[in-house]
Structures are given as structure tokens and as C-alpha cells.
Gaussian input, Z-matrix of N, CA and C with variables (Angstrom, degrees):
# hf/3-21g

backbone

0 1
 N
 C     1     B1
 C     2     B2     1     A1
 N     3     B3     2     A2     1     D1
 C     4     B4     3     A3     2     D2
 C     5     B5     4     A4     3     D3
 N     6     B6     5     A5     4     D4
 C     7     B7     6     A6     5     D5
 C     8     B8     7     A7     6     D6
 N     9     B9     8     A8     7     D7
 C    10    B10     9     A9     8     D8
 C    11    B11    10    A10     9     D9
 N    12    B12    11    A11    10    D10
 C    13    B13    12    A12    11    D11
 C    14    B14    13    A13    12    D12
 N    15    B15    14    A14    13    D13
 C    16    B16    15    A15    14    D14
 C    17    B17    16    A16    15    D15
 N    18    B18    17    A17    16    D16
 C    19    B19    18    A18    17    D17
 C    20    B20    19    A19    18    D18
 N    21    B21    20    A20    19    D19
 C    22    B22    21    A21    20    D20
 C    23    B23    22    A22    21    D21
 N    24    B24    23    A23    22    D22
 C    25    B25    24    A24    23    D23
 C    26    B26    25    A25    24    D24
 N    27    B27    26    A26    25    D25
 C    28    B28    27    A27    26    D26
 C    29    B29    28    A28    27    D27
 N    30    B30    29    A29    28    D28
 C    31    B31    30    A30    29    D29
 C    32    B32    31    A31    30    D30
 N    33    B33    32    A32    31    D31
 C    34    B34    33    A33    32    D32
 C    35    B35    34    A34    33    D33
 N    36    B36    35    A35    34    D34
 C    37    B37    36    A36    35    D35
 C    38    B38    37    A37    36    D36
 N    39    B39    38    A38    37    D37
 C    40    B40    39    A39    38    D38
 C    41    B41    40    A40    39    D39
 N    42    B42    41    A41    40    D40
 C    43    B43    42    A42    41    D41
 C    44    B44    43    A43    42    D42
 N    45    B45    44    A44    43    D43
 C    46    B46    45    A45    44    D44
 C    47    B47    46    A46    45    D45
 N    48    B48    47    A47    46    D46
 C    49    B49    48    A48    47    D47
 C    50    B50    49    A49    48    D48
 N    51    B51    50    A50    49    D49
 C    52    B52    51    A51    50    D50
 C    53    B53    52    A52    51    D51
 N    54    B54    53    A53    52    D52
 C    55    B55    54    A54    53    D53
 C    56    B56    55    A55    54    D54
 N    57    B57    56    A56    55    D55
 C    58    B58    57    A57    56    D56
 C    59    B59    58    A58    57    D57
 N    60    B60    59    A59    58    D58
 C    61    B61    60    A60    59    D59
 C    62    B62    61    A61    60    D60
 N    63    B63    62    A62    61    D61
 C    64    B64    63    A63    62    D62
 C    65    B65    64    A64    63    D63
 N    66    B66    65    A65    64    D64
 C    67    B67    66    A66    65    D65
 C    68    B68    67    A67    66    D66
 N    69    B69    68    A68    67    D67
 C    70    B70    69    A69    68    D68
 C    71    B71    70    A70    69    D69
 N    72    B72    71    A71    70    D70
 C    73    B73    72    A72    71    D71
 C    74    B74    73    A73    72    D72
 N    75    B75    74    A74    73    D73
 C    76    B76    75    A75    74    D74
 C    77    B77    76    A76    75    D75
 N    78    B78    77    A77    76    D76
 C    79    B79    78    A78    77    D77
 C    80    B80    79    A79    78    D78
 N    81    B81    80    A80    79    D79
 C    82    B82    81    A81    80    D80
 C    83    B83    82    A82    81    D81
 N    84    B84    83    A83    82    D82
 C    85    B85    84    A84    83    D83
 C    86    B86    85    A85    84    D84
 N    87    B87    86    A86    85    D85
 C    88    B88    87    A87    86    D86
 C    89    B89    88    A88    87    D87
 N    90    B90    89    A89    88    D88
 C    91    B91    90    A90    89    D89
 C    92    B92    91    A91    90    D90
 N    93    B93    92    A92    91    D91
 C    94    B94    93    A93    92    D92
 C    95    B95    94    A94    93    D93
 N    96    B96    95    A95    94    D94
 C    97    B97    96    A96    95    D95
 C    98    B98    97    A97    96    D96
 N    99    B99    98    A98    97    D97
 C   100   B100    99    A99    98    D98
 C   101   B101   100   A100    99    D99
 N   102   B102   101   A101   100   D100
 C   103   B103   102   A102   101   D101
 C   104   B104   103   A103   102   D102
 N   105   B105   104   A104   103   D103
 C   106   B106   105   A105   104   D104
 C   107   B107   106   A106   105   D105
 N   108   B108   107   A107   106   D106
 C   109   B109   108   A108   107   D107
 C   110   B110   109   A109   108   D108
 N   111   B111   110   A110   109   D109
 C   112   B112   111   A111   110   D110
 C   113   B113   112   A112   111   D111
 N   114   B114   113   A113   112   D112
 C   115   B115   114   A114   113   D113
 C   116   B116   115   A115   114   D114
 N   117   B117   116   A116   115   D115
 C   118   B118   117   A117   116   D116
 C   119   B119   118   A118   117   D117
 N   120   B120   119   A119   118   D118
 C   121   B121   120   A120   119   D119
 C   122   B122   121   A121   120   D120
 N   123   B123   122   A122   121   D121
 C   124   B124   123   A123   122   D122
 C   125   B125   124   A124   123   D123
 N   126   B126   125   A125   124   D124
 C   127   B127   126   A126   125   D125
 C   128   B128   127   A127   126   D126
 N   129   B129   128   A128   127   D127
 C   130   B130   129   A129   128   D128
 C   131   B131   130   A130   129   D129
 N   132   B132   131   A131   130   D130
 C   133   B133   132   A132   131   D131
 C   134   B134   133   A133   132   D132
 N   135   B135   134   A134   133   D133
 C   136   B136   135   A135   134   D134
 C   137   B137   136   A136   135   D135
 N   138   B138   137   A137   136   D136
 C   139   B139   138   A138   137   D137
 C   140   B140   139   A139   138   D138
 N   141   B141   140   A140   139   D139
 C   142   B142   141   A141   140   D140
 C   143   B143   142   A142   141   D141
 N   144   B144   143   A143   142   D142
 C   145   B145   144   A144   143   D143
 C   146   B146   145   A145   144   D144
 N   147   B147   146   A146   145   D145
 C   148   B148   147   A147   146   D146
 C   149   B149   148   A148   147   D147
 N   150   B150   149   A149   148   D148
 C   151   B151   150   A150   149   D149
 C   152   B152   151   A151   150   D150
 N   153   B153   152   A152   151   D151
 C   154   B154   153   A153   152   D152
 C   155   B155   154   A154   153   D153
 N   156   B156   155   A155   154   D154
 C   157   B157   156   A156   155   D155
 C   158   B158   157   A157   156   D156
 N   159   B159   158   A158   157   D157
 C   160   B160   159   A159   158   D158
 C   161   B161   160   A160   159   D159
 N   162   B162   161   A161   160   D160
 C   163   B163   162   A162   161   D161
 C   164   B164   163   A163   162   D162
 N   165   B165   164   A164   163   D163
 C   166   B166   165   A165   164   D164
 C   167   B167   166   A166   165   D165
 N   168   B168   167   A167   166   D166
 C   169   B169   168   A168   167   D167
 C   170   B170   169   A169   168   D168
 N   171   B171   170   A170   169   D169
 C   172   B172   171   A171   170   D170
 C   173   B173   172   A172   171   D171
 N   174   B174   173   A173   172   D172
 C   175   B175   174   A174   173   D173
 C   176   B176   175   A175   174   D174
 N   177   B177   176   A176   175   D175
 C   178   B178   177   A177   176   D176
 C   179   B179   178   A178   177   D177
 N   180   B180   179   A179   178   D178
 C   181   B181   180   A180   179   D179
 C   182   B182   181   A181   180   D180
 N   183   B183   182   A182   181   D181
 C   184   B184   183   A183   182   D182
 C   185   B185   184   A184   183   D183
 N   186   B186   185   A185   184   D184
 C   187   B187   186   A186   185   D185
 C   188   B188   187   A187   186   D186
 N   189   B189   188   A188   187   D187
 C   190   B190   189   A189   188   D188
 C   191   B191   190   A190   189   D189
 N   192   B192   191   A191   190   D190
 C   193   B193   192   A192   191   D191
 C   194   B194   193   A193   192   D192
 N   195   B195   194   A194   193   D193
 C   196   B196   195   A195   194   D194
 C   197   B197   196   A196   195   D195
 N   198   B198   197   A197   196   D196
 C   199   B199   198   A198   197   D197
 C   200   B200   199   A199   198   D198
 N   201   B201   200   A200   199   D199
 C   202   B202   201   A201   200   D200
 C   203   B203   202   A202   201   D201
 N   204   B204   203   A203   202   D202
 C   205   B205   204   A204   203   D203
 C   206   B206   205   A205   204   D204
 N   207   B207   206   A206   205   D205
 C   208   B208   207   A207   206   D206
 C   209   B209   208   A208   207   D207
 N   210   B210   209   A209   208   D208
 C   211   B211   210   A210   209   D209
 C   212   B212   211   A211   210   D210
 N   213   B213   212   A212   211   D211
 C   214   B214   213   A213   212   D212
 C   215   B215   214   A214   213   D213
 N   216   B216   215   A215   214   D214
 C   217   B217   216   A216   215   D215
 C   218   B218   217   A217   216   D216
 N   219   B219   218   A218   217   D217
 C   220   B220   219   A219   218   D218
 C   221   B221   220   A220   219   D219
 N   222   B222   221   A221   220   D220
 C   223   B223   222   A222   221   D221
 C   224   B224   223   A223   222   D222
 N   225   B225   224   A224   223   D223
 C   226   B226   225   A225   224   D224
 C   227   B227   226   A226   225   D225
 N   228   B228   227   A227   226   D226
 C   229   B229   228   A228   227   D227
 C   230   B230   229   A229   228   D228
 N   231   B231   230   A230   229   D229
 C   232   B232   231   A231   230   D230
 C   233   B233   232   A232   231   D231
 N   234   B234   233   A233   232   D232
 C   235   B235   234   A234   233   D233
 C   236   B236   235   A235   234   D234

   B1=1.4058
   B2=1.4973
   B3=1.3124
   B4=1.4658
   B5=1.5246
   B6=1.3372
   B7=1.4663
   B8=1.5086
   B9=1.3380
   B10=1.4971
   B11=1.5243
   B12=1.3335
   B13=1.4852
   B14=1.4679
   B15=1.2839
   B16=1.4460
   B17=1.5299
   B18=1.2846
   B19=1.4781
   B20=1.5225
   B21=1.3543
   B22=1.5034
   B23=1.5207
   B24=1.3053
   B25=1.4654
   B26=1.5203
   B27=1.2831
   B28=1.4702
   B29=1.5479
   B30=1.3240
   B31=1.4589
   B32=1.4802
   B33=1.3330
   B34=1.4620
   B35=1.5173
   B36=1.3366
   B37=1.4683
   B38=1.4989
   B39=1.3546
   B40=1.4321
   B41=1.5211
   B42=1.2945
   B43=1.4672
   B44=1.5405
   B45=1.3155
   B46=1.4833
   B47=1.5247
   B48=1.2892
   B49=1.4316
   B50=1.5550
   B51=1.3262
   B52=1.4627
   B53=1.5800
   B54=1.3279
   B55=1.4928
   B56=1.5165
   B57=1.3858
   B58=1.4391
   B59=1.5663
   B60=1.3072
   B61=1.4798
   B62=1.5261
   B63=1.3341
   B64=1.4848
   B65=1.5058
   B66=1.3214
   B67=1.4793
   B68=1.5349
   B69=1.3099
   B70=1.4566
   B71=1.5173
   B72=1.3495
   B73=1.5091
   B74=1.4651
   B75=1.3378
   B76=1.4445
   B77=1.5414
   B78=1.3491
   B79=1.4641
   B80=1.5336
   B81=1.3196
   B82=1.4199
   B83=1.5526
   B84=1.3078
   B85=1.4569
   B86=1.5421
   B87=1.3457
   B88=1.4778
   B89=1.5496
   B90=1.2828
   B91=1.4940
   B92=1.5090
   B93=1.3094
   B94=1.4331
   B95=1.5373
   B96=1.3734
   B97=1.4757
   B98=1.4519
   B99=1.3352
   B100=1.5042
   B101=1.5342
   B102=1.3553
   B103=1.4202
   B104=1.4883
   B105=1.3562
   B106=1.3860
   B107=1.5343
   B108=1.2699
   B109=1.4989
   B110=1.4571
   B111=1.2777
   B112=1.4821
   B113=1.5143
   B114=1.2898
   B115=1.4431
   B116=1.4635
   B117=1.3563
   B118=1.4860
   B119=1.5045
   B120=1.2968
   B121=1.4850
   B122=1.5433
   B123=1.3054
   B124=1.4518
   B125=1.5768
   B126=1.3539
   B127=1.4515
   B128=1.5676
   B129=1.2411
   B130=1.4734
   B131=1.5283
   B132=1.3706
   B133=1.4689
   B134=1.5487
   B135=1.3379
   B136=1.4478
   B137=1.5628
   B138=1.3276
   B139=1.4606
   B140=1.4690
   B141=1.3305
   B142=1.4587
   B143=1.5426
   B144=1.3426
   B145=1.4872
   B146=1.5265
   B147=1.3006
   B148=1.4969
   B149=1.4982
   B150=1.3217
   B151=1.4486
   B152=1.5086
   B153=1.3412
   B154=1.5216
   B155=1.5304
   B156=1.3272
   B157=1.4655
   B158=1.5092
   B159=1.3465
   B160=1.4726
   B161=1.5274
   B162=1.3257
   B163=1.4119
   B164=1.5558
   B165=1.3663
   B166=1.5209
   B167=1.5020
   B168=1.3850
   B169=1.4999
   B170=1.5133
   B171=1.3392
   B172=1.4542
   B173=1.5594
   B174=1.3494
   B175=1.5027
   B176=1.4603
   B177=1.3479
   B178=1.5004
   B179=1.4675
   B180=1.3216
   B181=1.5112
   B182=1.4592
   B183=1.3595
   B184=1.5055
   B185=1.5564
   B186=1.3027
   B187=1.4533
   B188=1.5489
   B189=1.3319
   B190=1.4626
   B191=1.5793
   B192=1.3126
   B193=1.4719
   B194=1.5160
   B195=1.3326
   B196=1.4525
   B197=1.5598
   B198=1.3330
   B199=1.3978
   B200=1.5008
   B201=1.2708
   B202=1.4833
   B203=1.5442
   B204=1.3405
   B205=1.4822
   B206=1.5160
   B207=1.2924
   B208=1.4565
   B209=1.5485
   B210=1.3394
   B211=1.4915
   B212=1.5973
   B213=1.2735
   B214=1.4480
   B215=1.5439
   B216=1.3148
   B217=1.5036
   B218=1.5403
   B219=1.3235
   B220=1.5065
   B221=1.5113
   B222=1.3093
   B223=1.4782
   B224=1.5013
   B225=1.2921
   B226=1.4776
   B227=1.5421
   B228=1.3131
   B229=1.5117
   B230=1.4816
   B231=1.2875
   B232=1.4728
   B233=1.4752
   B234=1.2942
   B235=1.4660
   B236=1.4942
   A1=109.12
   A2=117.38
   A3=121.09
   A4=110.05
   A5=119.56
   A6=120.26
   A7=115.48
   A8=118.44
   A9=121.46
   A10=112.17
   A11=118.75
   A12=119.89
   A13=109.98
   A14=118.44
   A15=124.28
   A16=111.54
   A17=117.44
   A18=122.97
   A19=108.41
   A20=117.09
   A21=119.21
   A22=108.14
   A23=115.65
   A24=121.31
   A25=108.25
   A26=116.27
   A27=120.80
   A28=106.60
   A29=114.69
   A30=122.48
   A31=109.83
   A32=116.15
   A33=121.43
   A34=109.35
   A35=117.05
   A36=120.38
   A37=111.28
   A38=117.37
   A39=122.01
   A40=111.71
   A41=118.71
   A42=120.86
   A43=115.55
   A44=116.57
   A45=118.88
   A46=107.57
   A47=117.14
   A48=122.43
   A49=110.25
   A50=114.10
   A51=118.85
   A52=109.74
   A53=114.58
   A54=115.97
   A55=111.42
   A56=118.47
   A57=121.35
   A58=109.39
   A59=117.26
   A60=118.47
   A61=111.66
   A62=117.38
   A63=120.51
   A64=108.82
   A65=118.46
   A66=119.84
   A67=110.08
   A68=116.42
   A69=118.66
   A70=113.01
   A71=112.72
   A72=115.79
   A73=112.32
   A74=118.33
   A75=119.45
   A76=111.50
   A77=116.43
   A78=116.38
   A79=111.23
   A80=115.43
   A81=119.51
   A82=108.11
   A83=116.92
   A84=120.48
   A85=111.06
   A86=114.96
   A87=120.41
   A88=112.13
   A89=117.01
   A90=119.06
   A91=109.98
   A92=119.85
   A93=121.26
   A94=110.96
   A95=115.56
   A96=118.19
   A97=112.45
   A98=119.14
   A99=121.25
   A100=111.06
   A101=118.98
   A102=120.62
   A103=115.82
   A104=120.82
   A105=123.25
   A106=110.61
   A107=115.93
   A108=122.21
   A109=110.70
   A110=115.80
   A111=120.92
   A112=110.93
   A113=117.24
   A114=123.69
   A115=108.29
   A116=113.73
   A117=119.54
   A118=108.96
   A119=116.65
   A120=123.93
   A121=108.49
   A122=119.76
   A123=122.22
   A124=112.99
   A125=117.49
   A126=119.47
   A127=110.22
   A128=118.80
   A129=119.93
   A130=112.36
   A131=115.46
   A132=118.57
   A133=113.05
   A134=115.51
   A135=121.15
   A136=109.47
   A137=116.40
   A138=118.64
   A139=107.56
   A140=122.11
   A141=124.11
   A142=111.65
   A143=113.78
   A144=117.09
   A145=111.87
   A146=116.82
   A147=120.62
   A148=112.47
   A149=115.35
   A150=121.20
   A151=112.37
   A152=116.28
   A153=122.54
   A154=109.24
   A155=117.68
   A156=121.43
   A157=109.82
   A158=116.91
   A159=118.75
   A160=110.29
   A161=121.64
   A162=125.04
   A163=109.86
   A164=115.17
   A165=118.95
   A166=111.57
   A167=112.92
   A168=117.27
   A169=113.12
   A170=116.09
   A171=120.17
   A172=110.33
   A173=117.38
   A174=119.11
   A175=110.46
   A176=121.07
   A177=121.59
   A178=110.61
   A179=117.49
   A180=120.04
   A181=110.46
   A182=116.03
   A183=118.80
   A184=109.97
   A185=118.81
   A186=119.80
   A187=111.92
   A188=116.14
   A189=121.06
   A190=110.37
   A191=116.47
   A192=118.07
   A193=110.50
   A194=120.13
   A195=121.94
   A196=109.95
   A197=114.79
   A198=120.57
   A199=113.41
   A200=122.25
   A201=125.40
   A202=107.82
   A203=118.02
   A204=118.88
   A205=111.60
   A206=114.72
   A207=120.56
   A208=114.58
   A209=113.88
   A210=119.38
   A211=108.78
   A212=117.28
   A213=119.88
   A214=111.77
   A215=114.42
   A216=121.29
   A217=110.61
   A218=114.76
   A219=120.56
   A220=109.08
   A221=118.06
   A222=121.96
   A223=110.96
   A224=118.90
   A225=125.26
   A226=110.47
   A227=117.64
   A228=120.82
   A229=111.11
   A230=121.43
   A231=123.42
   A232=111.62
   A233=120.76
   A234=121.80
   A235=110.02
   D1=127.73
   D2=-179.97
   D3=-73.06
   D4=129.77
   D5=-179.15
   D6=-66.05
   D7=-14.08
   D8=179.34
   D9=-91.30
   D10=-4.65
   D11=176.67
   D12=-94.01
   D13=147.00
   D14=178.88
   D15=-62.67
   D16=148.81
   D17=176.68
   D18=-71.09
   D19=150.59
   D20=174.62
   D21=-77.91
   D22=155.00
   D23=168.10
   D24=-86.08
   D25=114.02
   D26=-173.33
   D27=-69.46
   D28=137.32
   D29=173.23
   D30=-83.88
   D31=-25.18
   D32=-178.74
   D33=-64.58
   D34=127.44
   D35=-177.91
   D36=-117.62
   D37=23.15
   D38=177.96
   D39=-56.03
   D40=122.22
   D41=177.02
   D42=84.68
   D43=0.16
   D44=-176.65
   D45=-105.86
   D46=122.80
   D47=178.06
   D48=-70.15
   D49=162.51
   D50=178.80
   D51=-64.91
   D52=-37.37
   D53=179.15
   D54=-67.26
   D55=-40.82
   D56=178.31
   D57=-61.82
   D58=-46.15
   D59=-179.45
   D60=-63.99
   D61=-32.30
   D62=177.88
   D63=-69.32
   D64=-48.26
   D65=-179.52
   D66=-65.41
   D67=-38.55
   D68=177.85
   D69=-58.72
   D70=-43.19
   D71=179.00
   D72=-66.49
   D73=-36.98
   D74=178.29
   D75=-67.91
   D76=-35.47
   D77=178.10
   D78=-70.08
   D79=-39.47
   D80=-175.20
   D81=-68.50
   D82=-39.21
   D83=177.56
   D84=-66.39
   D85=-42.40
   D86=175.20
   D87=-58.08
   D88=-44.45
   D89=178.44
   D90=-68.52
   D91=-31.16
   D92=-179.81
   D93=-70.00
   D94=-35.93
   D95=-177.63
   D96=-93.37
   D97=-46.28
   D98=-171.02
   D99=-110.05
   D100=-2.32
   D101=-176.82
   D102=-68.24
   D103=-176.27
   D104=-176.77
   D105=-69.89
   D106=168.51
   D107=177.04
   D108=-61.08
   D109=169.10
   D110=178.54
   D111=-49.99
   D112=131.86
   D113=179.13
   D114=-129.82
   D115=167.43
   D116=171.67
   D117=-57.95
   D118=157.92
   D119=-178.68
   D120=-57.21
   D121=-47.71
   D122=-172.90
   D123=-68.74
   D124=-15.97
   D125=-178.42
   D126=-108.33
   D127=-0.11
   D128=-174.21
   D129=-79.56
   D130=130.84
   D131=178.29
   D132=-64.16
   D133=-32.88
   D134=179.20
   D135=-65.22
   D136=-38.91
   D137=179.46
   D138=-70.42
   D139=-37.03
   D140=176.56
   D141=-57.76
   D142=-43.49
   D143=178.73
   D144=-63.85
   D145=-40.55
   D146=176.77
   D147=-62.03
   D148=-42.37
   D149=178.99
   D150=-64.85
   D151=-45.75
   D152=178.51
   D153=-59.45
   D154=-40.49
   D155=-178.75
   D156=-67.49
   D157=-39.74
   D158=179.27
   D159=-69.28
   D160=-32.95
   D161=178.51
   D162=-66.00
   D163=-39.15
   D164=178.14
   D165=-64.56
   D166=-43.47
   D167=176.91
   D168=-61.69
   D169=-43.32
   D170=179.88
   D171=-63.80
   D172=-40.36
   D173=177.24
   D174=-65.24
   D175=-35.49
   D176=176.77
   D177=-62.55
   D178=-42.75
   D179=177.52
   D180=-60.57
   D181=-46.86
   D182=-174.95
   D183=-66.88
   D184=-36.20
   D185=178.11
   D186=-69.01
   D187=-31.49
   D188=177.62
   D189=-78.55
   D190=-11.99
   D191=179.49
   D192=80.75
   D193=20.69
   D194=-176.92
   D195=-110.89
   D196=161.53
   D197=176.58
   D198=-82.75
   D199=122.22
   D200=-177.26
   D201=-73.35
   D202=149.73
   D203=173.32
   D204=-61.94
   D205=156.57
   D206=-177.72
   D207=-59.23
   D208=-37.87
   D209=-179.76
   D210=-63.85
   D211=-38.08
   D212=180.00
   D213=-68.00
   D214=-43.04
   D215=178.72
   D216=-62.25
   D217=-45.47
   D218=-176.58
   D219=-66.64
   D220=-43.22
   D221=-179.40
   D222=-67.31
   D223=-44.34
   D224=-178.18
   D225=-65.75
   D226=-35.27
   D227=-177.44
   D228=-95.28
   D229=17.16
   D230=-179.16
   D231=-68.66
   D232=-41.86
   D233=-175.71
   D234=-96.95

């Protein structure tokens, strides 16, 4: 995965509560509308949200003792 490309928004919701997903969506929308101007990928608050979400999903797979999908692992290990 190229470090200059934006992270994907994972469709996998393993380990994410409904409340977390709702708050995450509101934050992402808020950063999209009211957030800072375009920034490099490594400094973007939207990218940080996507990375944190991927880390949570990866932890949920690890706690369940299951193998996480490749997209989840790549996204979580990006930074």
C-alpha cells in the first residue's frame, strides 16, 4: 500500500459497537465539512480516524483468536 494514498474505510465492523460506529460517522462527517484544509495523508485527521478504526477491528479479531482479513491488517499497520 502506497503511503501517499488515502486509507480505505473498512466495511468490516467486527468489534465495533453501534454507538462507536455512529460517533465515528459523525466525527468523519464533521472533519469532511468543518475540518482543516487539505493536508498530506499522514497529517489528516480523517486518515487518523480510519486508522484508529482499523486498529480496533484488528484488536477485536486478535481477542477472538481469529485471523483478520488482509485489508484490515494492511490498514492497521500503515502508520
